[in-house]
Every structure is written in structure tokens, then in C-alpha cells.
C-alpha positions in Angstrom: 12.8 -30.5 -6.1 10.0 -31.8 -4.1 8.3 -29.0 -4.4 5.5 -28.2 -6.7 3.6 -24.8 -5.5 3.9 -21.6 -4.1 0.8 -20.0 -3.1 -0.3 -17.0 -1.3 -1.0 -17.5 2.4 -1.4 -13.5 3.5 -1.3 -10.3 2.0 -0.5 -7.3 3.8 -1.8 -4.7 1.2 -0.7 -1.0 0.9 -2.5 1.6 2.5 -5.0 3.9 0.6 -2.7 6.6 -1.2 -4.0 10.2 0.0 -4.2 13.7 -0.9 -4.0 16.4 1.6 -7.9 18.4 0.6 -8.9 15.5 -1.5 -11.7 12.9 0.1 -11.1 9.4 -0.4 -13.9 7.1 -1.3 -14.4 3.9 1.1 -16.6 1.2 -0.2 -18.2 -1.9 1.6 -19.7 -5.2 0.8 -23.6 -5.4 1.4 -22.7 -8.3 3.9 -20.5 -5.9 5.9 -17.4 -8.5 6.1 -15.2 -6.3 3.4 -13.8 -2.9 2.6 -12.2 -1.4 -0.4 -10.0 0.9 -1.5 -7.7 2.1 -4.4 -3.9 2.7 -4.7 -2.3 3.6 -7.5 -3.7 1.1 -10.2 -5.2 -1.6 -7.8 -8.2 -2.1 -6.2 -7.8 -3.8 -2.8 -10.3 -5.7 -0.8 -9.9 -6.5 3.0 -11.5 -8.3 5.3 -12.6 -5.9 8.5 -12.0 -8.6 11.0 -8.8 -10.1 9.5 -7.2 -7.5 7.6 -4.3 -9.5 6.4 -6.6 -11.7 4.2 -6.9 -9.3 1.4 -6.9 -9.4 -2.5 -5.6 -7.1 -5.0 -7.2 -6.0 -8.3 -4.7 -5.2 -10.8 -6.7 -4.7 -14.4 -6.2 -0.9 -14.7 -3.8 0.4 -16.9 -4.0 3.6 -15.2 -4.3 5.2 -11.6 -7.7 3.5 -9.8 -10.1 6.3 -8.5 -12.6 4.6 -6.5 -14.5 1.4 -6.4 -17.9 0.3 -4.8 -19.5 -3.1 -4.4 -23.1 -3.7 -6.4 -26.1 -4.0 -3.9 -26.0 -7.8 -4.5 -22.7 -8.4 -3.6 -21.6 -10.0 -6.8 -19.7 -7.6 -8.7 -17.2 -4.3 -7.9 -17.2 -1.4 -10.5 -14.2 0.8 -10.3 -12.9 3.4 -12.0 -9.7 5.4 -13.1 -8.4 8.8 -13.6 -9.3 8.4 -17.7 -12.7 7.7 -16.9 -13.1 4.1 -17.6 -15.0 1.9 -15.5 -14.4 -1.5 -15.3 -17.1 -4.2 -13.9 -15.8 -7.4 -12.6 -17.0 -10.8 -10.6 -16.3 -10.6 -7.0 -17.2 -14.7 -6.9 -14.1 -16.1 -8.1 -10.5 -15.6 -7.9 -9.9 -14.4 -11.2 -12.2 -11.7 -10.9 -13.7 -12.2 -14.5 -14.4 -8.7 -16.3 -18.2 -8.7 -16.8 -17.8 -4.9 -19.2 -16.0 -2.3 -19.5 -17.4 1.3 -20.3 -16.3 5.1 -20.5 -19.0 7.5 -19.8 -16.8 10.5 -20.2 -13.2 11.2 -20.3 -11.7 12.6 -17.2 -11.2 11.9 -13.9 -13.9 9.4 -12.1 -14.2 11.0 -8.2 -17.4 8.8 -7.4 -19.8 6.2 -8.7 -23.2 4.5 -7.1 -25.0 1.4 -8.1 -28.7 1.7 -8.0 -30.5 -0.6 -5.5 -31.7 -3.0 -8.2 -27.8 -3.5 -9.6 -28.8 -2.4 -13.1 -27.4 1.4 -13.0 -24.4 3.1 -12.2 -24.0 6.7 -11.9 -20.1 8.2 -12.6 -19.3 11.8 -11.6 -16.0 13.6 -11.5 -13.6 15.9 -13.7 -14.9 15.4 -17.4 -13.7 17.2 -20.2 -17.0 17.7 -21.4 -19.3 16.7 -18.7 -19.1 16.1 -15.0 -21.4 12.8 -14.9 -23.2 10.3 -16.3 -25.6 7.3 -15.9 -25.7 4.2 -17.8 -27.0 0.6 -17.7 -24.3 -1.9 -16.1 -24.9 -4.3 -18.5 -24.9 -2.6 -22.4 -23.4 0.8 -21.2 -26.5 2.7 -22.7 -27.4 6.2 -21.1 -30.1 6.6 -19.0 -29.7 10.1 -18.3 -27.4 13.2 -18.1 -25.6 14.7 -15.1 -26.4 18.3 -15.3 -27.1 21.3 -12.8 -23.3 21.4 -11.8 -20.6 24.4 -13.6 -17.4 22.7 -12.0 -16.7 19.2 -10.9 -18.6 16.9 -9.3 -16.9 15.3 -5.9 -19.7 12.9 -5.0 -22.9 10.9 -6.0 -25.7 8.6 -4.5 -28.4 6.5 -5.8 -31.5 6.7 -3.5 -31.5 3.0 -2.2 -35.3 2.3 -3.0 -38.1 3.7 -5.3 -38.7 6.5 -6.7 -35.3 6.4 -8.1 -33.1 9.6 -7.6 -29.5 10.2 -7.5 -27.8 13.0 -5.5 -24.7 15.1 -6.7 -22.3 17.4 -4.5 -19.6 19.9 -6.3 -17.0 22.3 -6.6 -19.7 24.8 -7.1 -21.0 24.4 -3.7 -24.3 22.9 -5.0 -25.8 19.6 -4.1 -28.1 19.1 -6.8 -30.6 15.9 -7.5 -32.3 14.3 -10.4 -35.1 11.9 -11.0 -35.7 9.3 -13.5 -35.3 7.0 -15.1 -34.6 8.5 -17.8 -32.6 10.6 -14.9 -33.0 14.8 -15.4 -32.1 17.4 -13.4 -34.9 18.6 -11.0 -33.5 21.0 -8.7 -30.3 22.6 -6.7 -29.5 23.3 -3.4 -27.0 26.0 -2.1 -26.6 25.9 1.6 -22.7 25.3 1.7 -20.4 27.9 0.9 -17.6 25.9 -0.2 -16.9 22.5 -1.9 -19.4 20.0 -1.3 -17.2 16.9 -0.7 -20.0 14.3 0.3 -23.5 13.4 -0.1 -24.7 9.8 1.2 -28.7 8.6 1.5 -29.6 6.8 4.3 -30.5 3.1 4.5 -34.0 3.7 4.1 -33.9 6.8 1.4 -36.1 8.8 3.8 -32.7 11.5 4.2 -29.8 12.3 2.4 -26.9 14.1 4.4 -23.9 16.5 2.5 -21.0 17.6 4.2 -18.4 20.4 2.9 -15.3 22.1 3.1 -17.2 24.7 5.3 -17.3 22.3 7.9 -20.7 22.0 7.5 -23.2 19.2 7.4 -26.8 19.2 6.2 -29.8 16.5 6.8 -32.2 17.2 3.9 -35.7 15.3 3.5 -34.9 12.1 0.7 -38.3 12.9 -1.0 -38.8 16.5 -1.2 -35.5 17.5 -0.7 -36.2 20.0 1.6 -33.5 20.7 4.2 -34.4 19.3 7.6 -31.7 20.4 9.9 -27.7 21.6 10.2 -25.7 19.3 12.5 -23.5 21.4 14.6 -20.4 20.0 16.9 -20.4 20.5 20.5 -19.1 24.3 21.1 -19.1 25.2 17.4 -21.2 26.5 15.0 -20.7 24.1 12.5 -20.6 20.2 12.3 -16.6 20.6 12.6 -13.9 23.1 12.6 -12.5 21.8 9.6 -13.4 20.6 5.9 -15.8 17.8 6.2 -14.5 14.6 3.8 -16.9 11.8 4.2 -20.0 11.1 6.2 -21.2 7.3 6.3 -24.9 6.4 7.8 -25.1 3.8 10.6 -26.9 0.4 8.9 -30.0 1.7 11.1 -30.3 5.1 9.7 -30.2 6.3 13.1 -26.4 7.9 13.8 -24.1 9.4 11.1 -20.4 9.2 11.2 -18.2 11.9 9.9 -14.5 12.7 9.3 -12.8 15.9 9.1 -9.5 17.8 8.4 -9.9 19.1 12.0 -8.2 15.7 12.9 -11.6 14.1 14.5 -14.2 12.1 13.2 -17.5 12.3 15.4 -21.0 10.5 15.5 -24.4 12.5 15.5 -27.8 11.5 16.4 -30.0 11.8 13.6 -33.2 12.4 15.3 -31.7 15.2 17.8 -29.5 16.1 15.3 -26.9 16.3 18.0 -23.3 15.4 18.5 -23.1 12.1 20.5 -19.2 10.9 20.3 -16.0 12.7 19.4 -12.7 11.1 18.2 -9.8 13.0 18.2 -7.3 11.0 16.2 -3.8 13.0 17.1 -2.5 16.6 16.6 -0.2 16.2 13.3 -1.0 17.4 10.1 -1.3 13.7 9.0 -4.1 12.8 11.5 -6.3 14.7 9.4 -9.2 12.5 8.6 -10.1 11.6 4.6 -12.4 8.6 4.9 -14.8 7.1 7.0 -17.0 4.1 7.0 -20.0 2.0 8.9 -20.0 -1.5 8.7 -22.4 -3.2 10.6 -20.5 -3.1 14.3 -17.2 -1.3 12.6 -16.3 1.8 12.0 -13.8 2.7 10.0 -11.7 6.0 9.0 -8.6 6.7 7.0 -5.9 9.4 8.3 -4.0 11.6 5.8 -1.2 9.3 6.6 -2.9 6.6 5.0 -3.6 4.6 8.3 -6.9 3.1 8.9 -8.6 3.4 12.1 -10.9 1.1 13.8 -13.0 3.1 15.9 -15.3 2.2 19.3 -18.2 4.4 19.8 -18.1 3.2 23.7 -14.6 4.0 23.8 -13.8 7.3 21.9 -10.1 8.1 23.8 -8.2 6.2 20.9 -8.9 3.4 17.7 -8.7 -0.1 19.4 -6.6 -1.1 16.4 -4.8 0.8 13.8 -3.7 -0.8 10.3 -0.1 0.8 9.6 2.1 -0.1 6.4 3.1 1.7 3.4 1.4 3.6 0.6 4.6 4.4 -1.6 7.2 1.5 -2.7 8.5 -0.8 -0.1 12.8 -0.7 -1.1 14.0 -2.9 1.5 13.6 -5.5 4.3 14.7 -7.2 7.5 13.9 -10.4 9.0 14.1 -11.9 12.5 12.2 -14.8 12.7 8.6 -13.5 11.8 9.3 -10.1 13.0 9.9 -8.3 9.7 10.8 -4.7 9.3 9.9 -2.9 5.7 11.3 0.6 4.6 9.8 2.6 2.1 10.5 5.1 -0.6 9.1 7.8 1.5 11.7 7.2 4.1 9.2 5.5 6.4 9.4 2.1 8.2 7.1 -0.7 9.1 7.3 -3.3 11.6 5.0 -6.5 11.0 4.7 -9.7 13.0 3.4 -12.4 10.6 2.5 -14.8 12.8 0.1 -12.8 15.3 -0.5 -10.3 12.4 0.6 -7.5 14.4 2.0 -4.6 12.5 3.0 -0.5 13.7 4.5 2.1 12.3 8.1 2.9 13.7 8.5 6.3 15.2 10.7 8.7 13.2 12.2 7.7 10.1 14.9 8.0 7.4 14.4 11.9 5.3 14.5 9.9 2.0 14.2 6.3 0.4 15.5 3.6 3.0 17.6 1.8 0.7 18.6 -1.3 3.0 18.5 -2.9 6.5 19.7 -5.8 8.5 19.0 -7.5 12.2 21.7 -7.5 14.5 20.3 -10.1 16.5 22.9 -9.7 19.9 22.2 -6.2 20.0 18.2 -6.1 19.3 19.1 -3.6 17.0 17.9 -3.0 13.1 20.7 -1.3 11.2 19.1 1.0 8.3 20.6 3.1 5.5 18.6 5.8 3.7 19.0 8.4 0.6 19.2 10.9 3.2 22.8 9.7 3.3 22.7 8.6 6.9 23.2 5.0 8.7 20.6 4.8 11.6 19.2 2.0 14.2 15.9 0.8 15.5 15.8 -0.6 19.0 13.8 -3.8 18.5 12.3 -3.9 22.0 10.5 -0.4 21.6 10.5 -0.1 17.6 11.4 3.3 18.1 14.7 4.9 16.4 18.1 5.3 18.6 20.2 8.6 18.5 22.7 6.6 16.4 22.8 9.0 13.3 25.9 8.8 11.3 26.5 11.1 8.2 28.1 8.7 5.5 30.8 9.6 2.8 28.5 9.4 -0.2 25.3 7.8 -1.1 24.5 4.3 0.4 23.8 1.5 -1.7 23.9 -1.7 0.3 24.4 -2.9 4.3 26.0 -6.1 5.9 26.4 -7.3 9.1 29.6 -9.4 10.2 29.6 -10.1 13.5 29.7 -7.0 15.2 30.7 -5.3 12.2 28.9 -3.1 9.6 29.8 -2.9 6.3 28.4 -0.5 4.0 28.7 0.3 0.2 28.6 3.9 -0.9 28.3 5.3 -4.5 32.2 5.1 -4.5 33.5 4.3 -0.7 33.7 0.8 1.4 33.0 1.6 4.9 33.2 -0.1 8.1 31.7 0.6 11.7 31.0 -0.9 14.7 27.6 -1.1 15.8 27.8 1.6 18.3 28.3 3.8 15.1 32.2 4.6 15.1 33.8 4.5 11.7 36.5 1.9 11.6 37.8 1.5 8.2 37.4 3.5 4.8 37.9 2.7 1.2 37.8 4.9 -1.9 36.6 2.9 -4.7 36.6 3.7 -8.5 33.6 1.8 -9.0 30.0 2.1 -8.4 28.4 -0.2 -5.9 25.0 -1.6 -6.0 24.8 -4.7 -3.3 27.0 -6.0 -0.8 26.5 -9.3 1.0 28.6 -11.0 3.8 29.7 -14.5 4.5 30.4 -15.0 8.2 32.1 -18.5 7.9 35.3 -16.7 6.6 34.6 -12.8 7.1 34.5 -12.1 2.8 32.0 -9.5 1.9 30.9 -9.7 -1.9 30.2 -6.4 -3.7 28.5 -6.3 -6.6 29.0 -3.1 -9.1 27.7 -1.3 -12.3 31.0 -2.6 -14.1 29.4 -6.5 -14.1 31.7 -7.7 -11.6 31.4 -8.8 -8.1 34.5 -8.1 -6.2 35.5 -10.1 -2.6 36.7 -8.4 0.0 38.1 -10.0 3.3 37.6 -8.1 6.4 39.8 -8.2 9.6 38.2 -9.1 12.6 39.0 -5.7 14.4 37.2 -4.2 11.2 40.4 -1.5 10.6 41.4 -3.5 7.2 39.9 -4.4 4.0 41.9 -6.7 1.3 40.5 -7.1 -1.7 41.0 -11.0 -2.9 42.1 -9.9 -6.7 41.6 -13.7 -7.8 38.1 -13.9 -6.8 36.8 -11.4 -8.9 33.7 -12.7 -10.7 32.6 -11.5 -14.2 29.1 -10.8 -15.5 27.3 -9.7 -18.8 25.7 -7.0 -17.1 25.8 -4.7 -14.2 25.2 -6.7 -10.9 22.0 -5.9 -9.6 21.8 -8.6 -6.1 23.5 -11.1 -4.2 23.3 -13.3 -1.4 25.1 -15.6 0.5 23.7 -19.1 1.8 23.4 -19.5 5.6 26.2 -21.4 5.8 28.4 -20.0 3.5 28.5 -22.5 1.3 26.9 -20.8 -1.7 26.7 -17.5 -3.3 23.5 -16.2 -5.7 24.6 -13.6 -8.1 21.6 -12.1 -10.0 22.1 -9.4 -12.6 20.3 -6.9 -15.2 20.9 -9.3 -18.2 18.2 -11.8 -16.3 20.4 -14.1 -15.5 21.6 -15.8 -12.0 24.7 -17.3 -10.9 25.4 -19.6 -8.2 29.1 -19.8 -7.0 30.4 -22.3 -4.5 32.7 -21.6 -1.5 35.6 -21.3 -3.6 33.7 -18.8 -6.3 33.3 -21.1 -8.8 29.8 -21.8 -10.7 28.0 -24.5 -9.5 26.3 -25.4 -12.8 27.5 -24.7 -16.2 24.0 -23.3 -16.9 22.7 -20.3 -16.2 19.7 -19.9 -14.6 17.7 -17.0 -17.2 14.2 -18.0 -16.7 13.2 -14.6 -15.5 12.4 -11.8 -18.7 13.8 -8.8 -17.0 16.1 -7.5 -14.3 16.8 -10.0 -11.7 16.4 -7.4 -8.4 16.4 -9.7 -5.4 17.7 -13.4 -4.3 17.2 -15.2 -0.7 18.2 -18.1 0.5 16.3 -21.1 2.3 17.8 -21.3 5.8 17.8 -24.7 6.3 18.7 -25.9 2.8 21.7 -24.3 0.7 20.2 -26.4 -2.4 17.3 -23.9 -2.3 16.4 -20.1 -3.1 14.2 -17.6 -4.4 14.2 -14.5 -6.9 12.3 -11.6 -7.6 12.2 -9.7 -10.7 11.4 -6.7 -12.9 9.0 -9.2 -14.6 6.8 -9.1 -11.7 7.5 -12.9 -11.2 9.0 -15.1 -8.2 10.8 -18.3 -9.0 12.2 -21.0 -6.6 15.1 -22.4 -7.5 17.0 -25.7 -6.5 20.9 -25.5 -7.3 21.2 -29.1 -8.2 18.8 -29.0 -10.9 18.2 -25.5 -12.3 15.6 -27.1 -14.7 13.5 -27.6 -11.9 11.9 -24.6 -10.3 8.2 -23.1 -9.6 7.9 -20.3 -11.4 5.0 -17.8 -9.7 4.2 -14.7 -13.1 2.6 -11.8 -11.8 3.4 -12.3 -8.1 3.2 -8.8 -7.8 0.9 -7.4 -10.6 2.2 -4.4 -12.5 4.7 -4.2 -10.3 8.4 -5.3 -9.8 9.4 -7.6 -7.0 11.9 -5.4 -4.9 13.0 -7.6 -2.0 12.5 -11.5 -1.5 13.6 -13.5 2.0 13.0 -16.8 3.0 11.3 -17.0 6.9 11.7 -20.2 7.1 11.9 -23.6 4.6 8.3 -23.5 4.2 7.3 -19.5 4.3 8.7 -16.7 2.1 7.7 -13.3 1.7 8.2 -10.6 -0.9 7.7 -6.8 -1.5 7.3 -4.8 -4.3 6.4 -1.2 -6.0 2.9 -1.8 -5.4 3.6 -1.2 -1.8 2.3 -4.8 -0.8 4.0 -7.3 1.6 2.9 -10.9 0.7 3.8 -13.9 2.4 3.5 -17.2 0.4 3.6 -21.1 1.2 6.0 -23.5 -0.3 4.3 -26.8 -0.6 
């Protein structure tokens, strides 16, 4: 093998994981270049202008809840649902940990840095207290957060002296504290429902609060007196639904707001009037759970997890929408640079990794998308899901067609053979034509796990849970399938994945015993030596389309390995390709590019050099 390196080219990151009724906190860097959010155990950093350039921090041992840049931009503080706060470096690729503290035990819902980078306030749902202020260098306490009787949802540091902190909680109160050391000063009870967000203006002269009652109030940043209540056009309060987030424009003259009424708005701070309305849709998933104003970029997050780029001068629709997955990606199909990924929640996404375009395929399965395959001649993507149906997507419109066929049992894998669709189900093998008409059914006495086709000889290989690979010969008309009994392959554990090379001369088979065996066209092992360098179950394999001696594998152990069939001892081993997450699927795009997807909901593009 002449290749030496496998390097990350792009990460199409997971979307924020959202919950109805719970605001999401977006963080932005001081320069306005990046934004960040959490999904599962991960903190995801993305470039605003080039969101395909992103980074994933995977050092939290439990679900991360919020992350914020320090005012200097050199550090990020991220928190999790156990109350741990990690402070880590942003300038190095390794993101070296500076400190880890636990100010309280419980879910951290929001945090904020002081303007001098020295102090952090964290609030949330603690067992003994709802918030704490501490030194970022030592963890030393510099005050107690008091004044609330219930969970605190939001907090913010005044961006200049004198130092003050504001908080908003589920007791409908806005509280403020002075320090250091920080002590409770007063509380404001203008909201009639949960206070979801509080934020200071960039100059500190004002701050805003937004609540579940749809109301937004402005206050004097020094005296804490109420200055005004913002009201939307034609309604008595700012929004018709609960306010999830507010964010100030960089010059402090405007306020961007997000609400459960499926709208975002811009208010003029001086006149207290609504100037811009963004109507985000009519679906439940169009509820807005967060917003961010970075330089000239206005972002919002929908309940679906979609990230919307808003244009103040053209509010009719977002100028860009980042789609993707926020649940595990379970399947993938390729047509050159065009990719389709299917998820645990039944959604399918389209990607073009050359143009960095993406879109959600309208419709979907009702349950996990188990497998997909591209029919280039018909410009269709055939999909199967755990809703026990076969469906298809028109690649020209990226919409599901009317095809929806109920299958005999739960499908495990799908492959195409000329104009035939062969599906391995729990205890059936099924053959359909591309119009969805069933041509043949074979009842089996084993549980199939995976399936692959060899177009050069009409062979189909089926991997089973009883450690065998069974080879079938399919008739050209698709009405008959004969098992080739003399070609049965036996492994030490259940077969988990298999794939024929592009020229049909090789078959790579991975199993639950972390081993891979490559067979030639006569189904004889190509090597006496098993490829056993994964440390856990092999989940997927994919062949180089231009070289039948090179393939890649992904595993439960989070790693990718690029193999040379001629010399199994020469391989590229990339550990933690998807940190904390198994690699679910992997494929070669061309001889130099690989794509992988995992339990972490990320789509990664790799370069071989």
C-alpha cells in the first residue's frame, strides 16, 4: 500500500438535538466566524459561511447541554446534564482541557463568561442549588445564585463594569446579582410564565427577558428598572407563543427573537416596535427554539433541528437552511458526489459533497431506514425501513414516489441486480422489479443480517446470524433463486456486513468476532491471514471502485481501517473516526474520497493521500 494517511476533509455535522418546550442555547465566537451547539455528548463548532467545515468535541461522558466561547475566543466552556463544566482550548486541534469543575449536581441549562474571562456563572436544575459563580482558573466560589425557588433557565454576565449577573427561571422571575462576590439584589416579576431567556445588550446599558407567556421586556442595565414591553404587530405581546430566545444585534439597536409560534422577529430597541417578521412555516417542527446574531448573519433553529439563515432585507424565506440528522444515521447510498443518508427516525437527507448542498427529502419512513441503493438507470433510490415497507425516491426531485410496498417481514438489507430489487428480510428473501411488483419469495430458516449483489454473475450473498454466508443464483427474469450449496461460507460469529468489489472479483465479509475475510470469485479466502485489527464488531465495508485490492471497514470500536488485500499487514488505522460512536456505514466515493456515517449523526468525508 502506497497510501499513508487518512485525513478529515469535511464534517457535515449533526443538527442540534431539540426538545419541544425546551429552549436551545446557540453560542457564537467573539469574531463572528463560528457558532456552536450541542448534540448528545458532543459540542459541535461550525463555520457560519462554510458550515461543512466543522469540528466535534467529544470529551463529555454524558449528554452535553450548553457551550459558550470565552470573550477572548481562546477557550470554550461546555456543560453537561450531570453538572460538570469543562473548559478547553479552541486554538489547538486536540482541544486540550484546561479545567473541569462541578459547581452543582444536576442539569446545567445555561452559562456565561464575565467580560474579563475570569469568572463563569452556571445555572440549571441542581439538587441543592440552581446556580453558582466560580473562577475559571481555580473553580473558587465567588458568589451564590439565589432569589429563585425553581429551576433557572438562563443567565448572563453584564459585559462591562460594574459586574452584574441576571437570571431567569421557572418561578417566572428575573433576578439580578451584584459582585464580586455576587449576592442577590432584587427580583422582577413581570412575566406570568416561565422566563426562558435573559440577555444583556453589547454595551450593558439594557437587557431583555423573554418568557413562555410570549412577552419580552427591556430593562435598564444599571438600575434594573423596566424600560418597555415589546409588542408584535396586531397582538398584545411580542409573540403569540412562548419566547425561546433573544439575541442582540452587534450594535445593540435591534433584538432578534425566536418563538414557539413558528416565527422569528426583529424589534427596533429605540422605538420598541417590530420591524421584521420571519414566518418559518406551519408545521409543528417549524417552532423556533433558538436564535443568534453574529455580525451580519442571523441564525435560528427550528424544532426539527434545521438551522435557518435569515435575511433582514428579505424575510419571505430563509436564504439558506442547514438540514441533516440529529438522530443516528443508519444507512447510506451513493451516486458519485450525490449522497443519500437515512436515519434512525425515518428521515432521509440528500447531500452533494462537491457543492456542499443539502436538503431533507420530503416524506420518509415511519421508522428506522435500514438500507438504501441507487438505480442509476431509473434515477431512483430504493429504500427499506423498519416500518416494513419498500419505497423509492425520485433523484430528480428528491421526493418520495408513490411506490410503497408492504414486505413479508422486517427487512434487513437491500441490493440491486440489473433491474431487480432483492431484499433480505427476517425470514424471507424477496425479489421485486423496479415498479414494485413482487417476482419471487423464498421462505428461509435463518435470520438474515445483510445482503450484497454481484452484477457480473447474478450472484447474491446473504449474511446470516448463524455465522454463514449463503450464495444464491438469481435468474435474469427474477422469478427464480437457487442456493449454491457448495459455496456456503462459515465464520466464527454472526455475519454483520458484506460487499462485492466493483468488478465482482472479491467479496469482503465482516463478522461480530471483529474479523474480516476477503474471498475471491470462487469464494476461496484470498489470504490465509484474517484481517482482525478491529477491537469490536465490524459494522460495514466498502470497496474502492477503481482498485479491487483496496477497501475500507468501519466498526463498533469507532475506527476506520483502509486495507490492502494483497498485504493485510499494510493498513491505515484511524482510531476514533467517530469518537464515542460506532461507525454504521462507510463507502468510497472515488479512489481518493471516503464517506462514513455513525451513531453520532455526523457525515464525514475523508481524503486518502
